[in-house]
PyMOL commands that place a pseudoatom at each C-alpha (Angstrom):
pseudoatom trace, name=CA, resn=MET, resi=1, chain=A, elem=C, hetatm=0, pos=[-3.142, -4.228, -18.400]
pseudoatom trace, name=CA, resn=ASP, resi=2, chain=A, elem=C, hetatm=0, pos=[-4.721, -5.425, -15.184]
pseudoatom trace, name=CA, resn=PHE, resi=3, chain=A, elem=C, hetatm=0, pos=[-4.026, -3.670, -11.890]
pseudoatom trace, name=CA, resn=VAL, resi=4, chain=A, elem=C, hetatm=0, pos=[-4.863, -5.349, -8.591]
pseudoatom trace, name=CA, resn=LEU, resi=5, chain=A, elem=C, hetatm=0, pos=[-5.094, -2.665, -5.906]
pseudoatom trace, name=CA, resn=VAL, resi=6, chain=A, elem=C, hetatm=0, pos=[-4.508, -3.661, -2.274]
pseudoatom trace, name=CA, resn=HIS, resi=7, chain=A, elem=C, hetatm=0, pos=[-5.777, -1.370, 0.494]
pseudoatom trace, name=CA, resn=GLY, resi=8, chain=A, elem=C, hetatm=0, pos=[-3.674, -0.529, 3.533]
pseudoatom trace, name=CA, resn=THR, resi=9, chain=A, elem=C, hetatm=0, pos=[-4.409, -0.775, 7.231]
pseudoatom trace, name=CA, resn=THR, resi=10, chain=A, elem=C, hetatm=0, pos=[-6.716, 2.229, 7.627]
pseudoatom trace, name=CA, resn=GLN, resi=11, chain=A, elem=C, hetatm=0, pos=[-8.882, 2.285, 4.478]
pseudoatom trace, name=CA, resn=SER, resi=12, chain=A, elem=C, hetatm=0, pos=[-11.351, 0.057, 2.708]
pseudoatom trace, name=CA, resn=PRO, resi=13, chain=A, elem=C, hetatm=0, pos=[-10.966, -0.701, -1.015]
pseudoatom trace, name=CA, resn=ALA, resi=14, chain=A, elem=C, hetatm=0, pos=[-12.979, 2.487, -1.627]
pseudoatom trace, name=CA, resn=GLY, resi=15, chain=A, elem=C, hetatm=0, pos=[-9.775, 4.412, -1.021]
pseudoatom trace, name=CA, resn=TRP, resi=16, chain=A, elem=C, hetatm=0, pos=[-8.673, 3.311, -4.499]
pseudoatom trace, name=CA, resn=ASP, resi=17, chain=A, elem=C, hetatm=0, pos=[-11.828, 4.535, -6.282]
pseudoatom trace, name=CA, resn=ARG, resi=18, chain=A, elem=C, hetatm=0, pos=[-10.305, 7.594, -7.950]
pseudoatom trace, name=CA, resn=VAL, resi=19, chain=A, elem=C, hetatm=0, pos=[-7.225, 5.767, -9.218]
pseudoatom trace, name=CA, resn=ALA, resi=20, chain=A, elem=C, hetatm=0, pos=[-9.333, 2.830, -10.406]
pseudoatom trace, name=CA, resn=LYS, resi=21, chain=A, elem=C, hetatm=0, pos=[-11.581, 5.138, -12.438]
pseudoatom trace, name=CA, resn=LEU, resi=22, chain=A, elem=C, hetatm=0, pos=[-8.582, 6.792, -14.080]
pseudoatom trace, name=CA, resn=LEU, resi=23, chain=A, elem=C, hetatm=0, pos=[-6.973, 3.453, -14.933]
pseudoatom trace, name=CA, resn=THR, resi=24, chain=A, elem=C, hetatm=0, pos=[-10.241, 2.211, -16.403]
pseudoatom trace, name=CA, resn=ALA, resi=25, chain=A, elem=C, hetatm=0, pos=[-10.650, 5.380, -18.448]
pseudoatom trace, name=CA, resn=ALA, resi=26, chain=A, elem=C, hetatm=0, pos=[-7.160, 4.766, -19.855]
pseudoatom trace, name=CA, resn=GLY, resi=27, chain=A, elem=C, hetatm=0, pos=[-8.192, 1.333, -21.088]
pseudoatom trace, name=CA, resn=HIS, resi=28, chain=A, elem=C, hetatm=0, pos=[-6.892, -0.809, -18.235]
pseudoatom trace, name=CA, resn=ARG, resi=29, chain=A, elem=C, hetatm=0, pos=[-8.723, -3.029, -15.765]
pseudoatom trace, name=CA, resn=ALA, resi=30, chain=A, elem=C, hetatm=0, pos=[-8.530, -2.166, -12.062]
pseudoatom trace, name=CA, resn=ILE, resi=31, chain=A, elem=C, hetatm=0, pos=[-9.628, -4.530, -9.304]
pseudoatom trace, name=CA, resn=ALA, resi=32, chain=A, elem=C, hetatm=0, pos=[-9.528, -3.293, -5.709]
pseudoatom trace, name=CA, resn=VAL, resi=33, chain=A, elem=C, hetatm=0, pos=[-9.494, -6.418, -3.565]
pseudoatom trace, name=CA, resn=ASP, resi=34, chain=A, elem=C, hetatm=0, pos=[-10.872, -6.553, -0.033]
pseudoatom trace, name=CA, resn=LEU, resi=35, chain=A, elem=C, hetatm=0, pos=[-8.651, -8.360, 2.470]
pseudoatom trace, name=CA, resn=LEU, resi=36, chain=A, elem=C, hetatm=0, pos=[-10.910, -7.965, 5.505]
pseudoatom trace, name=CA, resn=THR, resi=37, chain=A, elem=C, hetatm=0, pos=[-12.245, -11.339, 6.696]
pseudoatom trace, name=CA, resn=PRO, resi=38, chain=A, elem=C, hetatm=0, pos=[-14.249, -12.474, 9.754]
pseudoatom trace, name=CA, resn=VAL, resi=39, chain=A, elem=C, hetatm=0, pos=[-11.182, -14.286, 11.114]
pseudoatom trace, name=CA, resn=GLU, resi=40, chain=A, elem=C, hetatm=0, pos=[-7.484, -13.517, 10.887]
pseudoatom trace, name=CA, resn=LEU, resi=41, chain=A, elem=C, hetatm=0, pos=[-5.499, -15.487, 8.327]
pseudoatom trace, name=CA, resn=PRO, resi=42, chain=A, elem=C, hetatm=0, pos=[-1.840, -16.326, 7.797]
pseudoatom trace, name=CA, resn=ILE, resi=43, chain=A, elem=C, hetatm=0, pos=[0.044, -14.512, 5.036]
pseudoatom trace, name=CA, resn=GLU, resi=44, chain=A, elem=C, hetatm=0, pos=[-0.746, -17.274, 2.546]
pseudoatom trace, name=CA, resn=GLY, resi=45, chain=A, elem=C, hetatm=0, pos=[-4.420, -17.067, 3.489]
pseudoatom trace, name=CA, resn=TYR, resi=46, chain=A, elem=C, hetatm=0, pos=[-4.632, -13.387, 2.599]
pseudoatom trace, name=CA, resn=ALA, resi=47, chain=A, elem=C, hetatm=0, pos=[-2.836, -14.082, -0.678]
pseudoatom trace, name=CA, resn=GLN, resi=48, chain=A, elem=C, hetatm=0, pos=[-5.392, -16.766, -1.526]
pseudoatom trace, name=CA, resn=HIS, resi=49, chain=A, elem=C, hetatm=0, pos=[-8.232, -14.449, -0.501]
pseudoatom trace, name=CA, resn=ALA, resi=50, chain=A, elem=C, hetatm=0, pos=[-6.939, -11.899, -3.020]
pseudoatom trace, name=CA, resn=ARG, resi=51, chain=A, elem=C, hetatm=0, pos=[-6.578, -14.632, -5.633]
pseudoatom trace, name=CA, resn=GLU, resi=52, chain=A, elem=C, hetatm=0, pos=[-10.252, -15.523, -5.215]
pseudoatom trace, name=CA, resn=GLN, resi=53, chain=A, elem=C, hetatm=0, pos=[-11.242, -11.953, -6.108]
pseudoatom trace, name=CA, resn=TYR, resi=54, chain=A, elem=C, hetatm=0, pos=[-9.246, -11.774, -9.342]
pseudoatom trace, name=CA, resn=ASP, resi=55, chain=A, elem=C, hetatm=0, pos=[-10.080, -13.719, -12.488]
pseudoatom trace, name=CA, resn=GLY, resi=56, chain=A, elem=C, hetatm=0, pos=[-7.253, -12.629, -14.762]
pseudoatom trace, name=CA, resn=GLY, resi=57, chain=A, elem=C, hetatm=0, pos=[-3.573, -13.310, -15.122]
pseudoatom trace, name=CA, resn=ARG, resi=58, chain=A, elem=C, hetatm=0, pos=[-0.207, -11.556, -14.743]
pseudoatom trace, name=CA, resn=PRO, resi=59, chain=A, elem=C, hetatm=0, pos=[-1.441, -8.280, -13.225]
pseudoatom trace, name=CA, resn=VAL, resi=60, chain=A, elem=C, hetatm=0, pos=[0.476, -5.410, -11.703]
pseudoatom trace, name=CA, resn=VAL, resi=61, chain=A, elem=C, hetatm=0, pos=[-0.168, -5.635, -7.962]
pseudoatom trace, name=CA, resn=VAL, resi=62, chain=A, elem=C, hetatm=0, pos=[-0.183, -2.317, -6.099]
pseudoatom trace, name=CA, resn=ALA, resi=63, chain=A, elem=C, hetatm=0, pos=[-0.124, -2.233, -2.290]
pseudoatom trace, name=CA, resn=HIS, resi=64, chain=A, elem=C, hetatm=0, pos=[-0.428, 0.665, 0.127]
pseudoatom trace, name=CA, resn=SER, resi=65, chain=A, elem=C, hetatm=0, pos=[1.122, 1.206, 3.549]
pseudoatom trace, name=CA, resn=GLY, resi=66, chain=A, elem=C, hetatm=0, pos=[1.203, -1.772, 5.939]
pseudoatom trace, name=CA, resn=SER, resi=67, chain=A, elem=C, hetatm=0, pos=[-0.046, -4.139, 3.272]
pseudoatom trace, name=CA, resn=GLY, resi=68, chain=A, elem=C, hetatm=0, pos=[3.476, -4.084, 1.918]
pseudoatom trace, name=CA, resn=VAL, resi=69, chain=A, elem=C, hetatm=0, pos=[3.915, -7.037, 4.291]
pseudoatom trace, name=CA, resn=LEU, resi=70, chain=A, elem=C, hetatm=0, pos=[1.426, -8.957, 2.133]
pseudoatom trace, name=CA, resn=LEU, resi=71, chain=A, elem=C, hetatm=0, pos=[2.497, -7.692, -1.286]
pseudoatom trace, name=CA, resn=PRO, resi=72, chain=A, elem=C, hetatm=0, pos=[5.112, -10.364, -2.104]
pseudoatom trace, name=CA, resn=ALA, resi=73, chain=A, elem=C, hetatm=0, pos=[2.772, -13.240, -1.239]
pseudoatom trace, name=CA, resn=ILE, resi=74, chain=A, elem=C, hetatm=0, pos=[-0.160, -11.723, -3.137]
pseudoatom trace, name=CA, resn=ALA, resi=75, chain=A, elem=C, hetatm=0, pos=[2.029, -10.982, -6.154]
pseudoatom trace, name=CA, resn=GLU, resi=76, chain=A, elem=C, hetatm=0, pos=[3.307, -14.562, -6.248]
pseudoatom trace, name=CA, resn=ALA, resi=77, chain=A, elem=C, hetatm=0, pos=[-0.197, -16.000, -5.833]
pseudoatom trace, name=CA, resn=LEU, resi=78, chain=A, elem=C, hetatm=0, pos=[-1.417, -13.907, -8.780]
pseudoatom trace, name=CA, resn=ASP, resi=79, chain=A, elem=C, hetatm=0, pos=[1.684, -14.567, -10.928]
pseudoatom trace, name=CA, resn=ALA, resi=80, chain=A, elem=C, hetatm=0, pos=[2.148, -10.800, -11.086]
pseudoatom trace, name=CA, resn=ARG, resi=81, chain=A, elem=C, hetatm=0, pos=[4.252, -9.131, -13.735]
pseudoatom trace, name=CA, resn=ALA, resi=82, chain=A, elem=C, hetatm=0, pos=[5.220, -6.324, -11.334]
pseudoatom trace, name=CA, resn=MET, resi=83, chain=A, elem=C, hetatm=0, pos=[4.805, -5.063, -7.791]
pseudoatom trace, name=CA, resn=VAL, resi=84, chain=A, elem=C, hetatm=0, pos=[4.236, -1.424, -6.835]
pseudoatom trace, name=CA, resn=TRP, resi=85, chain=A, elem=C, hetatm=0, pos=[4.814, -0.233, -3.284]
pseudoatom trace, name=CA, resn=VAL, resi=86, chain=A, elem=C, hetatm=0, pos=[2.869, 2.990, -2.555]
pseudoatom trace, name=CA, resn=ALA, resi=87, chain=A, elem=C, hetatm=0, pos=[3.930, 4.609, 0.725]
pseudoatom trace, name=CA, resn=ALA, resi=88, chain=A, elem=C, hetatm=0, pos=[4.433, 1.018, 1.809]
pseudoatom trace, name=CA, resn=TYR, resi=89, chain=A, elem=C, hetatm=0, pos=[6.500, -0.980, 4.244]
pseudoatom trace, name=CA, resn=ILE, resi=90, chain=A, elem=C, hetatm=0, pos=[9.131, -3.013, 2.384]
pseudoatom trace, name=CA, resn=PRO, resi=91, chain=A, elem=C, hetatm=0, pos=[9.967, -6.205, 4.311]
pseudoatom trace, name=CA, resn=ASP, resi=92, chain=A, elem=C, hetatm=0, pos=[13.439, -7.008, 5.598]
pseudoatom trace, name=CA, resn=PHE, resi=93, chain=A, elem=C, hetatm=0, pos=[14.053, -9.862, 3.161]
pseudoatom trace, name=CA, resn=ASP, resi=94, chain=A, elem=C, hetatm=0, pos=[17.668, -10.501, 4.173]
pseudoatom trace, name=CA, resn=GLY, resi=95, chain=A, elem=C, hetatm=0, pos=[17.407, -9.908, 7.904]
pseudoatom trace, name=CA, resn=GLY, resi=96, chain=A, elem=C, hetatm=0, pos=[14.021, -11.525, 8.544]
pseudoatom trace, name=CA, resn=ARG, resi=97, chain=A, elem=C, hetatm=0, pos=[12.835, -8.806, 10.909]
pseudoatom trace, name=CA, resn=SER, resi=98, chain=A, elem=C, hetatm=0, pos=[9.133, -8.022, 11.211]
pseudoatom trace, name=CA, resn=LEU, resi=99, chain=A, elem=C, hetatm=0, pos=[7.369, -4.677, 10.945]
pseudoatom trace, name=CA, resn=ARG, resi=100, chain=A, elem=C, hetatm=0, pos=[7.049, -4.697, 14.728]
pseudoatom trace, name=CA, resn=ASP, resi=101, chain=A, elem=C, hetatm=0, pos=[10.811, -5.134, 15.036]
pseudoatom trace, name=CA, resn=GLU, resi=102, chain=A, elem=C, hetatm=0, pos=[11.449, -2.218, 12.692]
pseudoatom trace, name=CA, resn=ALA, resi=103, chain=A, elem=C, hetatm=0, pos=[8.621, 0.099, 13.713]
pseudoatom trace, name=CA, resn=PRO, resi=104, chain=A, elem=C, hetatm=0, pos=[10.759, 2.727, 15.484]
pseudoatom trace, name=CA, resn=ALA, resi=105, chain=A, elem=C, hetatm=0, pos=[12.847, 3.219, 12.349]
pseudoatom trace, name=CA, resn=VAL, resi=106, chain=A, elem=C, hetatm=0, pos=[9.966, 2.968, 9.867]
pseudoatom trace, name=CA, resn=LEU, resi=107, chain=A, elem=C, hetatm=0, pos=[7.166, 4.975, 11.475]
pseudoatom trace, name=CA, resn=GLU, resi=108, chain=A, elem=C, hetatm=0, pos=[7.022, 8.652, 12.297]
pseudoatom trace, name=CA, resn=PRO, resi=109, chain=A, elem=C, hetatm=0, pos=[7.049, 8.906, 16.130]
pseudoatom trace, name=CA, resn=ASP, resi=110, chain=A, elem=C, hetatm=0, pos=[3.800, 10.889, 16.384]
pseudoatom trace, name=CA, resn=TRP, resi=111, chain=A, elem=C, hetatm=0, pos=[1.953, 8.264, 14.318]
pseudoatom trace, name=CA, resn=ILE, resi=112, chain=A, elem=C, hetatm=0, pos=[2.748, 5.335, 16.606]
pseudoatom trace, name=CA, resn=GLY, resi=113, chain=A, elem=C, hetatm=0, pos=[-0.378, 4.341, 18.551]
pseudoatom trace, name=CA, resn=VAL, resi=114, chain=A, elem=C, hetatm=0, pos=[-2.780, 6.512, 16.531]
pseudoatom trace, name=CA, resn=ASP, resi=115, chain=A, elem=C, hetatm=0, pos=[-6.051, 4.957, 15.321]
pseudoatom trace, name=CA, resn=PRO, resi=116, chain=A, elem=C, hetatm=0, pos=[-7.354, 7.332, 12.630]
pseudoatom trace, name=CA, resn=THR, resi=117, chain=A, elem=C, hetatm=0, pos=[-10.529, 5.284, 12.217]
pseudoatom trace, name=CA, resn=ALA, resi=118, chain=A, elem=C, hetatm=0, pos=[-11.533, 6.335, 15.742]
pseudoatom trace, name=CA, resn=ASP, resi=119, chain=A, elem=C, hetatm=0, pos=[-10.627, 10.011, 15.374]
pseudoatom trace, name=CA, resn=PRO, resi=120, chain=A, elem=C, hetatm=0, pos=[-11.357, 11.893, 12.130]
pseudoatom trace, name=CA, resn=ALA, resi=121, chain=A, elem=C, hetatm=0, pos=[-9.144, 14.763, 13.266]
pseudoatom trace, name=CA, resn=LYS, resi=122, chain=A, elem=C, hetatm=0, pos=[-6.181, 12.397, 13.488]
pseudoatom trace, name=CA, resn=ALA, resi=123, chain=A, elem=C, hetatm=0, pos=[-7.049, 10.956, 10.083]
pseudoatom trace, name=CA, resn=SER, resi=124, chain=A, elem=C, hetatm=0, pos=[-6.996, 14.449, 8.616]
pseudoatom trace, name=CA, resn=GLU, resi=125, chain=A, elem=C, hetatm=0, pos=[-3.722, 15.275, 10.365]
pseudoatom trace, name=CA, resn=PHE, resi=126, chain=A, elem=C, hetatm=0, pos=[-1.778, 12.151, 9.405]
pseudoatom trace, name=CA, resn=LEU, resi=127, chain=A, elem=C, hetatm=0, pos=[-3.425, 10.739, 6.275]
pseudoatom trace, name=CA, resn=PHE, resi=128, chain=A, elem=C, hetatm=0, pos=[-5.319, 13.436, 4.386]
pseudoatom trace, name=CA, resn=HIS, resi=129, chain=A, elem=C, hetatm=0, pos=[-3.550, 16.680, 5.309]
pseudoatom trace, name=CA, resn=ASP, resi=130, chain=A, elem=C, hetatm=0, pos=[-2.748, 17.436, 1.648]
pseudoatom trace, name=CA, resn=CYS, resi=131, chain=A, elem=C, hetatm=0, pos=[-6.325, 16.988, 0.403]
pseudoatom trace, name=CA, resn=ASP, resi=132, chain=A, elem=C, hetatm=0, pos=[-8.714, 19.740, -0.586]
pseudoatom trace, name=CA, resn=PRO, resi=133, chain=A, elem=C, hetatm=0, pos=[-11.850, 19.915, 1.609]
pseudoatom trace, name=CA, resn=GLU, resi=134, chain=A, elem=C, hetatm=0, pos=[-14.107, 17.892, -0.709]
pseudoatom trace, name=CA, resn=THR, resi=135, chain=A, elem=C, hetatm=0, pos=[-11.497, 15.189, -1.233]
pseudoatom trace, name=CA, resn=GLU, resi=136, chain=A, elem=C, hetatm=0, pos=[-10.876, 15.045, 2.495]
pseudoatom trace, name=CA, resn=ARG, resi=137, chain=A, elem=C, hetatm=0, pos=[-14.591, 14.623, 3.170]
pseudoatom trace, name=CA, resn=LEU, resi=138, chain=A, elem=C, hetatm=0, pos=[-14.794, 11.701, 0.768]
pseudoatom trace, name=CA, resn=ALA, resi=139, chain=A, elem=C, hetatm=0, pos=[-11.573, 10.189, 2.083]
pseudoatom trace, name=CA, resn=LEU, resi=140, chain=A, elem=C, hetatm=0, pos=[-12.912, 10.128, 5.622]
pseudoatom trace, name=CA, resn=THR, resi=141, chain=A, elem=C, hetatm=0, pos=[-15.762, 7.893, 4.460]
pseudoatom trace, name=CA, resn=SER, resi=142, chain=A, elem=C, hetatm=0, pos=[-13.216, 5.275, 3.348]
pseudoatom trace, name=CA, resn=LEU, resi=143, chain=A, elem=C, hetatm=0, pos=[-11.676, 4.839, 6.798]
pseudoatom trace, name=CA, resn=ARG, resi=144, chain=A, elem=C, hetatm=0, pos=[-11.682, 1.272, 8.072]
pseudoatom trace, name=CA, resn=LEU, resi=145, chain=A, elem=C, hetatm=0, pos=[-9.253, -0.613, 10.264]
pseudoatom trace, name=CA, resn=PHE, resi=146, chain=A, elem=C, hetatm=0, pos=[-7.436, -3.636, 8.827]
pseudoatom trace, name=CA, resn=SER, resi=147, chain=A, elem=C, hetatm=0, pos=[-4.779, -4.648, 11.294]
pseudoatom trace, name=CA, resn=PRO, resi=148, chain=A, elem=C, hetatm=0, pos=[-4.400, -8.422, 11.633]
pseudoatom trace, name=CA, resn=ALA, resi=149, chain=A, elem=C, hetatm=0, pos=[-1.605, -9.518, 13.951]
pseudoatom trace, name=CA, resn=VAL, resi=150, chain=A, elem=C, hetatm=0, pos=[0.319, -11.072, 11.073]
pseudoatom trace, name=CA, resn=LEU, resi=151, chain=A, elem=C, hetatm=0, pos=[1.064, -7.649, 9.555]
pseudoatom trace, name=CA, resn=ALA, resi=152, chain=A, elem=C, hetatm=0, pos=[3.157, -6.653, 12.550]
pseudoatom trace, name=CA, resn=ALA, resi=153, chain=A, elem=C, hetatm=0, pos=[4.603, -10.040, 13.452]
pseudoatom trace, name=CA, resn=HIS, resi=154, chain=A, elem=C, hetatm=0, pos=[5.391, -11.785, 10.150]
pseudoatom trace, name=CA, resn=PRO, resi=155, chain=A, elem=C, hetatm=0, pos=[9.145, -12.233, 9.553]
pseudoatom trace, name=CA, resn=ALA, resi=156, chain=A, elem=C, hetatm=0, pos=[10.104, -11.588, 5.941]
pseudoatom trace, name=CA, resn=GLY, resi=157, chain=A, elem=C, hetatm=0, pos=[11.057, -14.483, 3.723]
pseudoatom trace, name=CA, resn=ALA, resi=158, chain=A, elem=C, hetatm=0, pos=[13.095, -14.373, 0.549]
pseudoatom trace, name=CA, resn=ALA, resi=159, chain=A, elem=C, hetatm=0, pos=[12.525, -11.488, -1.860]
pseudoatom trace, name=CA, resn=PRO, resi=160, chain=A, elem=C, hetatm=0, pos=[10.336, -12.504, -4.807]
pseudoatom trace, name=CA, resn=GLU, resi=161, chain=A, elem=C, hetatm=0, pos=[11.856, -12.329, -8.259]
pseudoatom trace, name=CA, resn=ILE, resi=162, chain=A, elem=C, hetatm=0, pos=[9.251, -9.864, -9.501]
pseudoatom trace, name=CA, resn=PRO, resi=163, chain=A, elem=C, hetatm=0, pos=[10.158, -6.347, -10.694]
pseudoatom trace, name=CA, resn=SER, resi=164, chain=A, elem=C, hetatm=0, pos=[9.315, -3.576, -8.244]
pseudoatom trace, name=CA, resn=THR, resi=165, chain=A, elem=C, hetatm=0, pos=[8.445, 0.105, -8.384]
pseudoatom trace, name=CA, resn=VAL, resi=166, chain=A, elem=C, hetatm=0, pos=[8.518, 2.081, -5.140]
pseudoatom trace, name=CA, resn=ILE, resi=167, chain=A, elem=C, hetatm=0, pos=[6.559, 5.335, -4.782]
pseudoatom trace, name=CA, resn=VAL, resi=168, chain=A, elem=C, hetatm=0, pos=[7.539, 7.538, -1.850]
pseudoatom trace, name=CA, resn=PRO, resi=169, chain=A, elem=C, hetatm=0, pos=[5.346, 10.481, -0.780]
pseudoatom trace, name=CA, resn=THR, resi=170, chain=A, elem=C, hetatm=0, pos=[7.671, 13.287, 0.259]
pseudoatom trace, name=CA, resn=ARG, resi=171, chain=A, elem=C, hetatm=0, pos=[5.195, 14.693, 2.807]
pseudoatom trace, name=CA, resn=ASP, resi=172, chain=A, elem=C, hetatm=0, pos=[4.252, 11.390, 4.445]
pseudoatom trace, name=CA, resn=ARG, resi=173, chain=A, elem=C, hetatm=0, pos=[3.468, 11.810, 8.151]
pseudoatom trace, name=CA, resn=THR, resi=174, chain=A, elem=C, hetatm=0, pos=[3.120, 8.096, 8.946]
pseudoatom trace, name=CA, resn=LEU, resi=175, chain=A, elem=C, hetatm=0, pos=[6.017, 6.257, 7.299]
pseudoatom trace, name=CA, resn=ARG, resi=176, chain=A, elem=C, hetatm=0, pos=[9.371, 8.005, 7.166]
pseudoatom trace, name=CA, resn=PRO, resi=177, chain=A, elem=C, hetatm=0, pos=[10.152, 9.024, 3.556]
pseudoatom trace, name=CA, resn=GLU, resi=178, chain=A, elem=C, hetatm=0, pos=[13.886, 8.668, 4.113]
pseudoatom trace, name=CA, resn=TRP, resi=179, chain=A, elem=C, hetatm=0, pos=[13.383, 5.100, 5.357]
pseudoatom trace, name=CA, resn=MET, resi=180, chain=A, elem=C, hetatm=0, pos=[11.296, 4.191, 2.293]
pseudoatom trace, name=CA, resn=ARG, resi=181, chain=A, elem=C, hetatm=0, pos=[13.935, 5.616, -0.064]
pseudoatom trace, name=CA, resn=ARG, resi=182, chain=A, elem=C, hetatm=0, pos=[16.661, 3.621, 1.643]
pseudoatom trace, name=CA, resn=ALA, resi=183, chain=A, elem=C, hetatm=0, pos=[14.619, 0.407, 1.771]
pseudoatom trace, name=CA, resn=ALA, resi=184, chain=A, elem=C, hetatm=0, pos=[13.812, 0.712, -1.946]
pseudoatom trace, name=CA, resn=ARG, resi=185, chain=A, elem=C, hetatm=0, pos=[17.503, 0.853, -2.733]
pseudoatom trace, name=CA, resn=ASP, resi=186, chain=A, elem=C, hetatm=0, pos=[18.824, -1.644, -0.202]
pseudoatom trace, name=CA, resn=ARG, resi=187, chain=A, elem=C, hetatm=0, pos=[16.028, -4.232, -0.231]
pseudoatom trace, name=CA, resn=LEU, resi=188, chain=A, elem=C, hetatm=0, pos=[14.723, -4.065, -3.790]
pseudoatom trace, name=CA, resn=GLY, resi=189, chain=A, elem=C, hetatm=0, pos=[17.638, -2.532, -5.696]
pseudoatom trace, name=CA, resn=VAL, resi=190, chain=A, elem=C, hetatm=0, pos=[15.547, 0.280, -7.164]
pseudoatom trace, name=CA, resn=THR, resi=191, chain=A, elem=C, hetatm=0, pos=[15.484, 4.060, -6.927]
pseudoatom trace, name=CA, resn=ALA, resi=192, chain=A, elem=C, hetatm=0, pos=[12.206, 5.298, -5.493]
pseudoatom trace, name=CA, resn=ILE, resi=193, chain=A, elem=C, hetatm=0, pos=[9.913, 7.554, -7.474]
pseudoatom trace, name=CA, resn=GLU, resi=194, chain=A, elem=C, hetatm=0, pos=[8.920, 10.523, -5.357]
pseudoatom trace, name=CA, resn=ILE, resi=195, chain=A, elem=C, hetatm=0, pos=[5.511, 12.136, -5.337]
pseudoatom trace, name=CA, resn=ASP, resi=196, chain=A, elem=C, hetatm=0, pos=[4.630, 15.423, -3.635]
pseudoatom trace, name=CA, resn=SER, resi=197, chain=A, elem=C, hetatm=0, pos=[1.906, 14.160, -1.347]
pseudoatom trace, name=CA, resn=GLY, resi=198, chain=A, elem=C, hetatm=0, pos=[1.041, 12.822, 2.061]
pseudoatom trace, name=CA, resn=HIS, resi=199, chain=A, elem=C, hetatm=0, pos=[0.608, 9.158, 2.954]
pseudoatom trace, name=CA, resn=CYS, resi=200, chain=A, elem=C, hetatm=0, pos=[-2.345, 8.609, 0.602]
pseudoatom trace, name=CA, resn=PRO, resi=201, chain=A, elem=C, hetatm=0, pos=[-1.415, 9.802, -2.912]
pseudoatom trace, name=CA, resn=HIS, resi=202, chain=A, elem=C, hetatm=0, pos=[-4.124, 7.547, -4.331]
pseudoatom trace, name=CA, resn=VAL, resi=203, chain=A, elem=C, hetatm=0, pos=[-6.560, 9.932, -2.629]
pseudoatom trace, name=CA, resn=SER, resi=204, chain=A, elem=C, hetatm=0, pos=[-4.868, 13.318, -2.931]
pseudoatom trace, name=CA, resn=ARG, resi=205, chain=A, elem=C, hetatm=0, pos=[-2.938, 12.861, -6.222]
pseudoatom trace, name=CA, resn=PRO, resi=206, chain=A, elem=C, hetatm=0, pos=[-4.850, 10.170, -8.132]
pseudoatom trace, name=CA, resn=ALA, resi=207, chain=A, elem=C, hetatm=0, pos=[-4.023, 11.404, -11.642]
pseudoatom trace, name=CA, resn=GLU, resi=208, chain=A, elem=C, hetatm=0, pos=[-0.312, 11.655, -10.895]
pseudoatom trace, name=CA, resn=LEU, resi=209, chain=A, elem=C, hetatm=0, pos=[-0.261, 8.229, -9.284]
pseudoatom trace, name=CA, resn=ALA, resi=210, chain=A, elem=C, hetatm=0, pos=[-2.244, 6.634, -12.122]
pseudoatom trace, name=CA, resn=GLY, resi=211, chain=A, elem=C, hetatm=0, pos=[0.230, 8.127, -14.577]
pseudoatom trace, name=CA, resn=ILE, resi=212, chain=A, elem=C, hetatm=0, pos=[3.157, 6.593, -12.714]
pseudoatom trace, name=CA, resn=LEU, resi=213, chain=A, elem=C, hetatm=0, pos=[1.436, 3.215, -12.626]
pseudoatom trace, name=CA, resn=THR, resi=214, chain=A, elem=C, hetatm=0, pos=[0.724, 3.120, -16.323]
pseudoatom trace, name=CA, resn=HIS, resi=215, chain=A, elem=C, hetatm=0, pos=[4.146, 4.379, -17.401]
pseudoatom trace, name=CA, resn=ARG, resi=216, chain=A, elem=C, hetatm=0, pos=[6.487, 2.694, -14.928]
pseudoatom trace, name=CA, resn=ALA, resi=217, chain=A, elem=C, hetatm=0, pos=[4.835, -0.523, -13.797]
for i in range(1, 217): cmd.bond("trace and resi %d" % i, "trace and resi %d" % (i + 1))
show_as sticks, trace
zoom trace
């Protein structure tokens, strides 16, 4: 099986390295796409940019955090067999609200306005607080800001007819776990799978996350 791994707003594709290695060792193919471009693109532009980095067909597309805004468009562009939302924003498909509109309900209050790429202490506090020291050190090297205006402002369209799995970290300090559980049920019609981790289980719990991907996606 092919897995296309989509980074979030505060890490480069290197954030997926541990999960990618485990998926590869299990006989799968893992491609961590890079969405950062010199100029900002519309939603469809980022989906095409991901398409240009993948040469297969019918993958499982896995998105982290704010890139949940982009997940439906990327999944459709790649003719994905499944979507996986990892600690990710799930768009308001019926109401058409944007992430900016919903931010007070979605984000933990102390996270709003924080730029972890500019302050390693904040990155450790909000993103990597459940990592051992060596993992935290490596995770800090993956920090990179990806925050195009479209992520906050894009109003959701119709929900894609692609099966979804939602993974909710129970110790997330950036997105509210209770909001993610509710959005999984109300917006996608699925029960979230919970993982005992902070916002970046692909960093702190790679084996557990890889196991969920291969068994549930």
